[in-house]
N, C-alpha and C positions, 0 to 999 in steps of 0.2 A: 615346328613346321605346321603348315596349314592342314586343314581337315582332310581326311582320306575320302577319295571317291568311293561310292558304294560299288561293291563288286557285283558283276552280273553272273548269271549262271555260267559255270565252267564250260568252255567250248572245246571241241576236239582239236587234236594236233593237225594243223593244216599242212605242214610239211610231210607228215606221214600219209595224208591223203594224196599228196603228190608223188609218193613213192620214195621219199627221202627219210631215212632213219638215222638216229644217233645225234641229231642236232636240236633236240627239244629245248635244251638250255639256252639256245640263241634264237629260237623261233621268233620271239617278240622283236628282236632286232630287225629281222627281215620284214615283218609286218609293219614295223615303224618306218622303215625305209620306203616301203611301197606306199604307205599312208601319206608321208610327207613329200615323196618324190625327190628326196635329197640324194646326192651321189653316194654310192656304196662301193667299198673296196673290201675284198675278201683275201685273207692271207692264210695259206695252208700248204702242206707238203703235196707232192704229186699223188694222184689217185684218191683224193679226198672229196671228189664230186663237186668241185667248185663250179666247173663249166656246166655240168649236168644240172645242178641246182638252179643256176641263173637262167639257163636256156629253158628249163621246164617251167619256171615262173613266168617267163615271157609267153610260152606256149599256152599255159593255163589261162592267162589273161587275154589271149588272142591278140597280142601286140604285133605290130609291124616291126620286126626285130632284126638287128644286125649284130653278128658275132664276128669280131675282127681278132686275128692273132697279131698282137703288136710286134712280135719278134720278126714278122715277115711283111708287115703292112707297108705299103707306099702311099703317098698322099693322093695319088690318082685313084687308089682303091676307095678312098673316102668321098672324093668330090666328082669323080668321073673324068671325062676328057674336056679340057678347056678349049674354047674357040672364041674368036672375036665376035662381038655383037654386030648388028647390021651397020651401025655407024662407026664401027671399029674404034670406039672410045673406051671400051672395057671388055673384060672376059666374061663369058658365060660358060656353063658346064653341061655337057651331055651326060645325063645320068646313066649309070649301069645298074644291073640287078642288085649289085652289092653296095652301091654308093649310099651315103648317109641321108640323102634327101628323102623326106617323107617318113623316116624312121621314128617310131614311138619309144623304142628302147634300144640302147647301144651297149654292147658288152665288149670291153677291151680286155682280152685275155693276154696273160703273160706281159702285163704292163711294165714290169721291172726289167724286161729284156729289150725295151724300146730304145732306139738311138735317142740321144739327147735332143737332136733337132726335131725328131718326131714327137717327143714328149712335149716340146714347146707348141707343136701344132695341135696336140690333143688337149692341151691346157684349156683353151677357150671353150671347147666342147663340154668338158666337165664342169667348168666354172660358170659359163654364161649361156650355154646352149647356142653357141655361135661358131661358125667356121669361115675363115677368110673374111671376117667382118659381116657375114651373111647370117641372119637369124635362122634357127631351126625350129619353127613354130610348132611342129608336131611332136618334138622330142620331149618325153616325160622323164624317162629313167636313164641314168648314166651309171653303169656298173663296170667294175674292173676286178681282176683277180691276179694274184701273183704268188710265187713260192717265197718262203722266208728269205730275205736278202742276206748277203754276207755282211757280217759285222766286224768291227775292228777288234772285238774281244772274242777269240775263238771259243771260249767256254759258253758264250751266249748264242752261238749258232745252233741250229736244230740238229737232230741226229743225222740228217742228211744235209750235205753242203751243196748248194746250187751255184756252181761257178758263174753261170751266166745271169743269175738273178742279182742285179745291182740295187742298192738303196735308191729309192725314188728321190728326185729333187724335193727339198723340204717344202717349197711353195706349192708344188703339184700335190704332194701328200696332204697338205693342209686344206685342199679343196674337197676332200672326201670327209663329210661329217661322220659317216659310219665307216669304221675300220675294224672289221671282224676277224679275229683270230679263231679259226674253226677249232672246236674241241678235238683233241687227239683221239685216234681210233682206240687207243688203250683205255680211254675213259668210257667207251660204249658199254652198254650192258651185254651180257653173253648172248641174249636173244638178238640184239641188234647186230652184233659181230657176225653171228651165223647168218642173219638175213643178208648182210652185205656180201659175205663169202658165197652164199648160194644164189645170189641175184634175185632175192624175193623181198619186197614186191618189185617187179620189173617196171611198172608204170603206175600212173595215178589212177584213182577211182574215177568213174565216169562223171561224178558231180564235183570233182575237186576244183575245177575252174570257177564254177559258180560259187562254191564255198569260199574260195580265196577272195573273189570280188566282193562277196557279202561281208567277209571279215574286214576288208579294207574300208568299206563304207561304214561299218559299225565303229571301227577305230577312229575314223574321222569325226563321227558324232561325239564319241567319248572324249576325244582330244580337245574339242571345243570347250567342253566343261572343265577338263583338266587345266587348260590354259587359264581359264577364268579363276579357278580356285588356287592353283599352285604356282603360277608363273612368278609372282613376287618372291616367294620363299625359295624357289629353285634358283632364281637370280642371286639371292643372298648366299645360297649354298655355293654356287659357282664362284662368286666373289671371294668367299672364304677359302675356297679350294686352291685358287691360283698361287698364293705364296707357298702353300704346302707342296704343290707340284714343283715349284722352283727349288725348294729345299731338297726334293728328290732328284734334282738335276734333270727334270723333265718339264721345262717351262712350256707354256702355250701362248699363242698369239691372241690378241683381243678378238680377232675373228673366230678363233677356235672356242673362246669362252662363250660367244653367242651360239655357236654350233652345239656345244655341249648342253646348253640350256634347252635348245630345241629338241635335241636327241633325247634328253631325259624325259621331257614332257611326252614325247611320242611313245617312248618305251613304257612309261607308266600307263598310258592309255591302252597299249597292247596287252600289258600284263593284267590290267583290270578285266579285260575280256577273257582272260584265262582264269579269273577268279582270285587273283592276287591283288588285294586292295592296299597293302602297305606300300607307300611310295619309297621308303628308304632302301629296301633291297632292290627294287626296280631301278632306282637311281644309280646304284652301284653296278648293276648289270649294264646299264646304258653307258656309264663312265668307262667301264672296262672295254667297251667297244666303240669308244668315241675319241680315243687319243691317237694321233697320227704317228707317234714315234716308232712303232714296230715297222712301219712302211719304209723308214729310212735308217733302219738298223739299230735302233735303240730299244731294247727290251724293257718291259714294265715289270717291276717287282710287285707281284699281286698282294703280298703281305703289307708292303709299305703303302700301296695304293689303298688298301682297305683301311689302314690306320688313318690316312689322310681323309678318306671319305667320312669315317666316323667323327673325326674332329671337326671337319667342315659342317657336317650335318648338325652336330651339337651347337656349333657357333651360330648357325643360321636360325636356330630356335631361340636364341637369346636376344631380347630387345637391345637396340643400340644404346639405350641409356643405362643398361644394367652393367655394374662393374665386372660381373663375371665374363662379359664379352672380351675384356682385356686379357683375361686368363686364357681363354680358348683360342684367341687370335694369335697367341705366342706359339711359334712352331717348334721351339726346343722343349722337349718333355720335362727336363729338369727345371728349366726356368718357369714352366707352367706351375710346377709344385711351389716354387718360391712365390709366385704371384697369388696362387690359391691361398697360401698362408696369410699374405698381406691383406687380401680382401675378405678373409674369413669365410672361404667357400664351405658349403655344407659338407659334413663328414663323408657322405656317400660319394660325392663328386671328388673330394680330396683323395679318398681311398683309391678310386679308379685312376686318378692321375699318378699317384704314387706307384701303383702296380705297372702302369704303362711306362713310366720313367725307369723303374728298376729293370724291367724285362728288356729294355732297349740298350742297356749298358753292357760293357764287357765285364769279365769276371772280377777284375781288380776294382773298377769303378763301382760295381754293384755293392761291394763290401763298404767302400768309402762313403758312398751315398747313404746306405742304410745306417751306418754307425753315426754319421753326422746328423741325420734326420731324427733318429729314434728318441733322443732325449727331449726334443722339442715337442713331438706329437704325443709321446706316451703319457704325459701328464695333463695335456690340455685338449686332446682330441679323442673322440670315440670312433676310431676307425673300424672298418669291417674286419671280421676275423682273419680273412685272407691277407689283407694289406698289413694288419698288425703283426701277423705271424712272420711275414717276410722280414720286417724290420727287427722284430724281437729276437728271431733266430740269429741273425747276424750279430746283434748286440750281445746276446748271451755267449756266443762263441768268443767274442773279443774280451768280455769280462772274465771268462774262465780260462783263457789261454795260458796265463802265467803259471797255472798249477799243473800243466801237462808237460811231458818230456818227449823228445824225438830222438830216433836213432837212424843214422844213415851210414851206408857203406863207403869207406874211403876210396876216393878216385872215381866215384860214379858221377853221373851228370847231376844227380840230386845233391851229391856232396858239394859240387861246385856252386849250386844254388844256395846251399846252406852257408858256405863260406862267405859268399857275397852278402847274404842276409846278416850273418853274425858280425861281419866287419862293420856293416852299416849300423847295427844295433849298438855296437861298442862305442860308436861316435856320438850316440844320442844322450842327452842329459836326463830325459825322463823326469822332469820336474813338474810339469803340468799334466792335467788329465788328458789333454789332447796329445801330448807327446807320448804318454804311456799307451794311449789308445793306438797311436800310429805304430808303435813297436809291436803291439799285440796283433794288429792287422797284418803286419809282415809275417808273424808267426803262423797265423791262421792260413794265409795264402800259401805259405810253404807246406803246412800240414796237408792242405788240399791238393798239393801237387801242381799248383798253378805257377807257371813261369812268369817272373816279373823282375823289374829292376827296382830295388828298394827306393832309390832316390826319386824315380818317377812315381812310385806309389805314394810317397810322402807328399809330392807336389799335388797329386790328385786329391788326397785326403785334405790337404790345406785348402784347395779350391772349393771342395764341397763344404768344408767347415766354415769358410767365409760366406757361403751362400746360406748356410743354416748355423749361425754362430751360437755356441753354448754360453751359459753364464760363466764368467771367469772366476777361478778360485781366488 
């Protein structure tokens, strides 16, 4: 990845200056959204200060602001009252105090409770700063907020279920480059929890507005340098990330790829102002708040996302001509190990890939993977102690299994597992080292109390042994 931008002196929390506590971890997201003037969507349970935060941002910046409740809004509330022009060839609108004309910031609250026809009318406001084909030249900021939508998988719903909060139309959700899932109250520090409960601080400090405006101006200056230094490498990172997101079943549109690129650069700039010069964690912070899927009911597994982020970051650092790029471009962790052996990847990188592959497998496949791989790498590779220990432990268990005995109670569930295992073993020929290893794997799995189907285990071991073939006897 390209060079790091030099960090400035650490600046104070601007959200705390505004009277908002507990959201330090996503403060740079809001600064980035204000800096770029890109649409922002906040997702969070009721009572998490979504409306308060956005309305106070607008007030601090002295914006001509409109706050609409999408659950109750009518189109006339946005445009005013229509009337024919003098020639009666088109309609004009008589503005009201709440109409959108002249607004610098628009906040659409409860957007997930909006009728579909109203969503379609809000779409061009968010996407193009246009309403009824008429430009809104004063409009800078387009913000929205919603409760977590109902998902098709009940286990993925939040602790509260919001019956009226429907998933957004995918195309509308994709028009919000910033999609922020607010940190839960449970993650607040004790001091911040008490501050929220007691209502302190109630309002911003007198200089908060000026401080916020200055922070945005500083971020714009830093962003110009960040774009110049990091744009090509961040573009490579997003390119590498796209197939990994597809593997997670969270694909993104080409438009979203461009958005993620821009969001990452702006968050890096905001983090630099906080004294964080390393772009990698800043990029992950940005990525975690730049995917539209939660807005339409598809939750993001943060562990999987972090793994995809690390792989894409590694891939972006490798020159296109380097054979290692083929390895890190592969999305399957086990196949990455196969390719790493083929291109003779350095031991440190190979060790990391082995650990990643092992940790991502189920209990049965872990043993089959380790036993298949150990004979190949033990004699020819100098793995890290952690990676070697993982493989060597499994291999040692398999080698020594034949010398151990097992006792099970008749009629128990464990007895049924043993009967299936013993019947399968009795059908095996055990002539080759692979066949004997397969039998010992079955015994080890039984000893560990892992439920398995012997035939399926044998197929798994054969699959891994084909990927990492031993020298035949």
